[in-house]
N, C-alpha and C positions, 0 to 999 in steps of 0.2 A: 341235436340230441339233448344237449344240456337243458333247454327250455322245457322240453316234453317231461324231463324228470324232476325239474325244480319248480315249475310254475305253480300258482295258487290251484289250478285246476289240473294238476298233473295226473299221470296215469296211474291207476291203482293196480298193481300187479297181483294177481291171486296165484296162489300155490299151484305147482305143477300137478298134474293128474297122477303122475307116477313118479318113483324115486329115480334120481339120475342114474343109478345103476342098471335100471330097467331100459332106459333109452339108450344107453351104451350097449347093453346086451342085444337089443333089438337091432342096432346097427352094424352088428357083426354075426347076426345069425346065419347059419348056413342057407344056401339057396336064396339068399336075399335078392329081391328083384327091385331095382329102382325104377320109380315111376315118375320121379320129378325131374327137374331141369338136370341135365347131365353135368353141369357145372358146379353142382353141390354134392357133397358126400353123404353117405347113409346117415351118420349122425345128425346132421343138419336137417336132412329130410326128416327124420323122425322127431326132432324137436319142433319142426314147423307145421307137422301135419297133426299134431295133437294140441290140445289147449294148454300150452305151456307159457311161461314167462318169456320166453324167447319170441314166441309167435305173438303174444300180446304187445310186447315192444315193437316189433317189427310192424305190426298193424298200426300201432300209435304214430310211428315214424313215417309210415308211408300213406296214412290216411285211409287204409282199407280195413275191412272186416270180413271175416268168414273166409271161405274157399273160393 
């Protein structure tokens, strides 16, 4: 992880599409149906399903892009 963040060709993380409060709110919305891995919670699912810094970093670390 350190190399990804500090190397000369490091990952440039863009701003999140929404405010953090909106992700938190979406993760506790009534009648929320989880469609992702049952091992993750609704906040993690919300952060990784949108174009967020969390998703960008995860993709950089795992070498994947997109859904």
